[in-house]
N, C-alpha and C positions, 0 to 999 in steps of 0.2 A: 101521666105522661106531664111534664112540667110544661109551666105556661110558654117558657122559651121554646123547648122543645116543638110544641104545638105551632106555634108562629113558623118554626123554620121547617115544617114539613108542610105548610100551608103556601109558602112561599114561591116553589114551582108553581104552582096554581094560578098566586096573584100575579107572577111574572108574567105567564102564558094569556091572562086577560089585559093584561096592560098591553102587551105589545101587540095583541089584536083591535085595541081602541084606535080610530081614525085621527090620531093627534099629528100634529106636524114634528120633524124633528127638533126643534127647538123648543117646542112645548114638551114632548116625551123627555128630552134632557133635563129642562128645568124641573119638572115635577119628580123625574129621578133623584134630582140631586137634591130637593127638598126632602123628599120622603127618606132617601137613606140616612140623610143627616139626622134625622128625628126618631128614626126606627131601623138601626143599624143593626141590632140585634135579632131581629128577623132573618137574618141572611145565615142560611146554612156556612158552619165552617165547613173549609176546602176538606176534602178526602183525605185520609191518614196513609201516610206512606206505610213500606212494606218493613215488616221487622223478622230477624233470622237470628236466633242465637246459636245457631250451630258453629261447632268450630269453624267449617268452611268458610262461614258469613264472617267469622272474626277477621280469619285470613283473608278475603276478601276486602273486606271495608278497611281494614288497616293497610293494605297493598295500594288499593285504588283512591288513596287520599292526594298522596303528592305532596310536594314543597311549594309554601307560596310565593317563596323567594326565588323559585328555581326557573330558568328559562326553559320552555315548551317547544314542541315541534312546531314550527311555523315562528318563531322568535324572529323579529325583522331588525336588524342594526339601525341607526341614523344612517341615512344614504342620500346623496344627493340625485334631484331629479328635476325634469321639466314640466312646465305647466303651460294649456293650451292659450293661445294668445290669437284671439280675444278669449276672456274666460266666459263657459259658456251659460255660468249662474255664478252667483255671490253666496257663498255659503256662510251662514251667520251661526255661530256656535253659543248656545246659552251658558253661561259663567258664572259660578258660586264664588263670591267673595269671603266665602267664611271662615279661611285659613289663615287667621292670626288671632290674637288673643283681644280681647277687647271687655271693658267694665261688666257690661250686661251677663255674657256667658260666664265670667268669674263669680257673679253671683247668682247664676241659676243652675250653672253645672259644676264650679269648683274652680279653684283657681288654676289658670293656664288653661283652659280647655281652648281646645281648638276642633276642626272636624276631624283631623287625624286621629283623635283618641276614639272616634267611634270607628272609623276606620280599622283601626290594628288590632280592637276587641273582637272583631267578626271572625266567628268559626265556623268551618264545615258542618252543616247540618245532615246531609245526606252523601252518600258515596258519588263522586264526583262534582259536587260542588265544590267550586274553586274561593276558597275565601281564607285569611284576607286576602284583598286585591292591594297591593304593595306598588308604590309609585319608582321608578327608576331614575333617568336622567336629570329631572328636575328635584326629584329627592324629597322629602316632608319639607315643603316650601314652607316659609312665613311671609306672607304679602305685604307684611311690613317693611320688608327689603325691597329697595325699588327696582333691584335688576332681577328679580323674578319675574315681575310682569313684561319688561322688556324680553327677557328670555322666552319667556311666551309668547308673545306677540311675533318675535322674530320665527319661532318653531311653527307658529300656525300659519305666517304668511308662506313659509318653504313649501306647506303640505296642500296650502288650495283654500285655507279658511280666508275667507274675504273680510271678518266682522267678527266681534264678540257682543253679546248679547247679554249685557251686565245685570241681574236680579238687582235689584234698589228696595230699599228696606224704610219706609216712610212712615210714622206713627203719629199722626197729629203733630206737624213739628220737629219731631225726634226721630233720628236718622240711625240706624244702625249698619254696622259694617261699612261704611261709606269712607274710613280712612284710604281704603287702596283706589278707589275710583278717583278720588280728589288728589291722589299721586299720580296717578294715571292723566288725569286733566291736566297736572301742573309740567309734565314731562313730555316735551313737545319733540323729543327725541322718537317718541314711539308714534309709527305710521300707521298702524293697521285702525280702519275705522272700528266704530262701536255705537252701539245705542242702550236705552236703559227699559227692562221691563219692572214695572212697578207690581213687587208681589204684597197686593193690597189685602191680604187674610190676616187675620189674627194668627200672632205667633202662640203656640200652644206649647205643651209636653208632650207632643206626638211621639217623639223618640222611645218614649217609656211607654208608647199604647194609652195616653192620657189624653186624648183629645180637649174632652173639657176644662183641663188645666192650663188656663190662659196667663201666660207670661205677659203679654203687651197686646193691646187690644187696639182694631182700628176704631176710629171715630168720623166716620164720614160724613163731609157735611159742604155746602156750598162757599164756607169761608176755608176749608182745608183744600177744598179745590183748587184755589186760586194761590195759597198759600205752599202747595205743593208744586204747581206749575211755576211758581217764582222761583223755588229752592232749585229746580232741575233747568232753569233756562241757560245757566252756563256751560252745561253739559249739548242741549240744542245748540247754542252758538258755536261750538266749538268746530274749528275746520275739520276735524275727523269725525263729526256725527256722519252716521249710515245716512243717507236721504235715497229716497224714491222720487223721481219725478221731480230733484232739486229741493224736497220739504225732508227736513230731519225727522226721523224715525221714532213714534215712543210706543210701546207696548203694555198693557194693563193683563196683569195675571187673572184674574176674577171680575170682569166688569158686572157681573150679575151680584156683588154684593155693594155695587153702588147704588144708594139710593135712588137714583135717577142718571141712567150712563148717559143717555141723550144729553141731558142739562149740563152734565160733566164735562162731554167732548166740545158743548158750545162755548162756556167758560173757558176752556182751555184754546180754543181755537180765537176768540175773541182777544183774550191776555195777550197770545203770541203775537198777533196781527197789531196790535197796540204798543209792544215792548220789543222791538227790535229783534225778535225771532220769525217772522214771517209765518208762512204757512206750515203746517205741520202735519206730517201722514201717521194717523193712528191706526194700531192695529192690536187686536186683543190674542191671548193664548186659547184656544179651544181644548182647555184643561178637563172643563166639564160641563159645559153647555155649547153650543153650535148656532147660533142666531146669525141671519145674516147682518153682517157688522152695519152694513147702511141703515140698517132700523134704531140701532143706539148711536148713529152720530158717526160711528169708525170708518175709516177707508177699507180696512181688510181685517182678517182673520189669519192666526197662524196654528197649522197643525202641530200637535204637541204627542209624537206617540213616546210610550207607551197608552197613554190616557186615551180615553175615548177608543177601546177595544177591546174584545173578549175572546183572546186566543183558546184552545181548548185547554183542561186542566192536563198535568203531569203528575201530581201530587201523588196519585194512589201507585204509578208505577216507580218512585222512589225506593231506595234500599236506604231504610233510615240509620246514622250514624247516631245523632240526638233523639233519643225515644219519646223526648217531650216536644217535639218540632209540632209546629201547629200553623204554620206558613202556606202560604200559596205559592205552587209552582204551574208556569205557563209556558206555550212554547212560541220561543221568539220567532223562529222561520214563521210559523203561521201569520204574528203578527204582520212580519215583513213583507211578505208574499200579499196578505190581504189589504195593506195600505198602500203598497206598491201597486195595487190595481184598481184603486177607485178611482172615478172620474172626478174630475175638479167639479166644483158646484159654481152656481150660475153666477155668484158673488165673488169676489177678489179673495182668493186665499193662498197663502205661500206655504206649500207643503213642506213635510217634516220628516226626517229619520232619525231613527235611533240607534247607536251601538250597544246596546245591550241594557239592563235593569237587573236589578238584586239589592235591595234597601235591609238587607238581614243585618248590616252593620249597623241600620238605626233600632231595627226591630228585633232583638236577639230573640231567636227561637220562632218567629213569626213574621219574618219578612217575604215580601211578595217578589219571586224570581222568576226570570223568563229566560231560561235555558235554551242551551244551541245555539246563540248568537255567536257569529263566527266574523272575522276580517273578511272573507270572501262575501260571503252573504249580504253583511252591510253593504261591500262595495258594488254589488249588483243590483241591490235596493236605491243604493244614492245613484247609480249610473242610469236607472230607470228611470226615478224622478226627474233626472236634470234633461235628461234626451227623449223621455216618455211622457211625462203627465205633463212640463213643462213647455213642451216643442211648440206650443200655440201662443205661448205668453208673449209681451212685448218684453224687449231685452231691457229695458230698466225694472221691470218686475218679475224678472228671473230669480227672485229669492229663493232659497232652500236653507230651512232652521234644524240645527243639529241637536239632539238632546242628548247629550251636552258635552263639553269643553272638558270640564273637571268635576262632575258629581261623584267622586271618590266613593264616597258613604250611600249612593244608590247606584252603582256600578255602571253608571252611563258615563264612560271615559273616553276622550280621543288622547291624551296625554301617554307619553311611553309608562308602561309598566314593565314589574319584573317578568311577569311570565312572557307576554309577547312582545313585548319594546316597542317599537314604533309601526308595528303590524297596523293599527287602526287610521293610523297617520299616511301610510303608504296605501292603505286602501282607498281612502279617501283623494288623494292626490290622483290616482289609477281610475277611479270611477269620473274623474272631471275629463280624462282623454277620450274624444271620440270612438265611436264603435270601431273596431276593425277586425276583418277577417284573419284570423291569425294566420301564419303563414302555414301549411300543412306540411309537417317534416317530410323529406322526399326519402326516409330511412328511419327503420326501426330503433329505438334505445335498447339495448339489453343493459339491465342492471345486476353485476354479480356480487355479492359478499364472498369474499376470496379468505377464507380462513385457514385452510389447508393447501398451500401453493402448487402441492403433485396436481391438484385436484382443479386447482385455476387453470394449469397449463392443458389440461385436457380440455376445459371448456371455452379456450382461446383456439382451440383446434377444431373443436363444434361449431363455433361461430363462424371461421373461415372456411370451414365445409359447406356452410349453407347455402352459399352463393350470395348473401345478401351482404349489402354496405352498412355498416352500424355505427351509431353513435354509442361508445362505450363508456360505462360509468362504473367504477369498481369502489365498493366498500371493503375495509380493511382494518386492523389496530394499527397501531402507531408503530409497533415493534415489528408488524411483517411488512411495512410500506415498502423498505428498500428493495426486499424481493420481489415484491410484486411489480414493482417498475423495473428491474431486471428482466424479469419473465417477459412483461411488455416489447420491451426491447428485444429479447431473443427472436418473438415471433413476429418481430416487425410490425407490431401494431400500436395506434395511439388511443390512450384512455386518459380519462377525468379520475383521479383517484382521489378518494374521501376517507380519511384514517379518524376513527372512531376507538374510544374505549371500549374492551371484550366485554359488553354490555347488552344484554337482550337480542342475542343470538343474531340470526341473519334480520330479524324482524325491526327491530328498534332502527338501526342503521337504513334499512329499506325506506320506512316511514320518513327519516330526513329528507334523504335524496328525492322522494316520491313529491314531497311537500314544493320543494325547489326546482324539479322538473315541470309541476304541473303549473306552477306561475311563470314559469319561461315559455309556455305553449307547448311543451312535448307532448304528446297526443299515446303511441303503443309502447310499450313497452313489455319486454322479456325479463320476469324476474326468474334471475337463476341463483345457486350459491352452491358452497363447493362440500355439498351432502356427503358425511361417510356413515355416520349413523354407527359407531364405532361400540356401541353395547349390542349391535346385533351383525350376526356371521355373514349376512346377506346386504350388509350397507352400502357395497359399491352397486352392487346389481341392481339394488332401488336407485338410487341416484341415474345411473346408465339407463334403464328404461323409461324414466321420467324425462332425461335430457333428450333420448331420441325420438319421443314421441313428441316432443315439443319442436325440435330444431334439426330434425333429419331433412337431406337435402330436399326430398321430394314433398317437403310439408312447412317448411319454413316459408316459403314464398308464395303459396298459396294462404296461408292462414294469414300473411300480411294483406292478401288481396280482400280476404272475409270481410276484416275489419275495415277498409277503405271502402269497403260496397256497402257496409252494414253500419250505419251510425249509432246502432241499438248494441250492436256486439260489444260487451264489455269484460268478458272473461273469457279464456279458452283453456282449459286446463288437458293435463294427459289423460286421455282414456284410461279407465282402468284404476284412476287412482282419486276418483269422485265416490265419497263414502258418505255414508248417513251418520250424522251426527250420534244418534242414539246410542248407536255401535261401537262408538271410540271415544264417549266423554271422557275416561279416563278420570284424573282428578281436577277436570275443566269447566265442569258444567256452572258450577255457581259464579266464576269467573267470565265464562261467557255470557252470561244471565247480566252480569253487570255492567260489562263491556255494553251490551245489546241496549241498555236503558241510558248509557253516557253517550252513546251514538245520538239519540232517539229513534231508535229502530222498535219494531216490535219483537216482541220474543219467539225465539225460534218453535215451529211445530216438530217437535219429535219425532212426528210419525211420518216425517218425509224430506225435511230440511237436511241438505249434504254439505261439508266441507272440502276443501283440496288439500289432501295427504300430501307430505313432503313440501309445501307451499313453495311450488316454481309451478310458473304459469305465466301466459300471456294476458295481457290486460289493458284495458284503454284509461287511465290515468284519473278522467273525469269522475269512472265508478267508482273512487275511492274516496270522495267529497266527504260523505258523512265522517267518516272514519279521520280523516286527515283535520278537519275541520274542530275534531272534539280537541284537538291540539292536545294531545297525550305527554307526558313529562318525564323524561329519564329516569327519573328517581323511584318511577311506580315498576319499573323492571328491575326481578330480583338480582341481586350480585351473581355471578357467573359461578356455579359450582357444579358442574357435571351433570343437572338436572337431564331427566330422561322424561319428564311428564309436569303437569300442574302447574307451569309458569305463565305471566302473562303474555309470552311470545307463543309458546303454546296454544294460549284462550283465543288470541289476536289469529293464530292461524285458522281458526273455526269461525271466523266470521267474514273473511272477504266475500264469499258467496252472499251471503246475508245482505252485507254493505252495497255491494253494487244493483243488486233487484232493488234495495230501496231508493238507490238512486237513479231507478230506472232502465236498468240495463239487463242484457241474458246474458244466460252464460252458456256454452255449448262446448262440448267436449271435443278435443281434437279429430277424434275418427268421426266423430257425427258431422262435425262440421266439414269433413273431406269425403263426406259419403263412404266411408270404410267400415266394414264390417267388423263388431268386437260384441263381445259378451260381458254384459253388465253384471251377472249374477256370479260370477266365479267369486269364489271367498277371498278374503283381500291377502296376500302371502305376507304383507311386509308389518302387520301388526295384530294384534290379539283383540276381540270383541270385548266389549267392556262387561 
């Protein structure tokens, strides 16, 4: 065994011993940081993902890549909105001023280099890995254009961002990337407050994985302390400087790199008092260590997720596209829930939230990636931070830092992107609203995919015969829209029609409208479609049996009552149509397994897990969150060619039960729910076992 492998084998034991030692949190962080900086080769590499060279694996990996420039399910366009008054907290977004050319980057990385070059070179490393991440409304902007920062400030204000925190790069009298900040400082038309965060570490060639290759180094000294504070004084004096208790705020990224942080803080405070700045509010970023800020002469600390967290590894579960991928894949959902639940310490700490992380663009094939970030999950985390963790804070100290506004090469972005549009910004604005109990819909919602107009008429009759009042949502193709409208009029029924291309069968249109309905606060939905199964002689019988078991007048109202009585009830399928997965895999097993990984679900237990054949059922929309939060893209679904098996729609049909269970909901078939006798052992009449 090589020395390196021996060290890596011993690392878990050393870590266990270290965790058992009676250190304070600050001592533990300091020792860990120091040790890892010198002995990083002791850390075992992340587990490798799965490789499958079969033909089905090739189809699945090709199919589930998607297009980076395509709007996904859950894409949100710009739209006006309102913000609470007064605001419950000030949201401060970290801002990277890297998006412009400057001489040092030309020298180090090649003429014309900006961060966009990193962003656009990224490639997906495993199935479901969405790269590159591309900008939308603001485009591939150049911060030398002053209009860009005006537009950014306006957009941030619209969606509830209260300030930007600009990274500031100072190296013993030499600054990098300051031109956009000076431009902002001189443009009095920009009203958005700001503060600076001194990125006081060496600038290394770490994008290439060579941390030891220093491009420009820090030279900390007492003289440099004074030169730095004098240089940034115009920012601190500006009327738009972000203030806490009337004092302009200044952040330091890594105070532990200062020779004596306590002495540095004292020098800065004295200089500011003597030079028409006044008292300042000093904070440091908890990216590597977590001392009490008062012990180093600072006023507060700032949480900086995903740093200082260690969610579960997901590396081994990923299906690799790049067989040489050696990156580290983690669970963002675990990060969000763990930090949202952390109690605040007994020192001043401004909590932080994060809309995702994926630095594959900077570290090709070796990125650290947090999977399963979603605007809804981020919205919940931010809301809990504002109204939960900060509930006891004084109004002037209710700050939340967001990492970040525009870290495009690290996958931490609020700005509109091609895949989800303004979804992250919309989630930010929504999170600021006080918690409201959504109005419980007084009637269920029926979602019908209408491909066969004659069958659609039958379903309308069944809905009317059920005796219930419905919200009716219809999906159909553009070509059939007029005929569907006419049928609604003929039956004197009102419905909302959403027209889509003939793509993804009933599944893709349903996911589109389910996303919208969930955001609107809709709860109980009956999913139907005009199923004919023309490849079978009993297709109409199949459909009629399913519809009758879900919608018969003696059943429908009782099913709705059961949903209202049991918040844990998630799915109600027709009895007799819940079948074991391994009996009916067909050509779908590989796609199902890929989808479960993409949804962040454990793999199916083929000895007992089931699916709903026919994909018609009652459901509670919240039960689909793991599926909807994956934000699948339409191009993942095959072009319609009359396929009877093996498409992505067929695979998704086999995951509804598993998704609902993972979301914490239970499934009961209609007969069981209603206390009716039925025989589950009867062979399924409408499909042959694999």
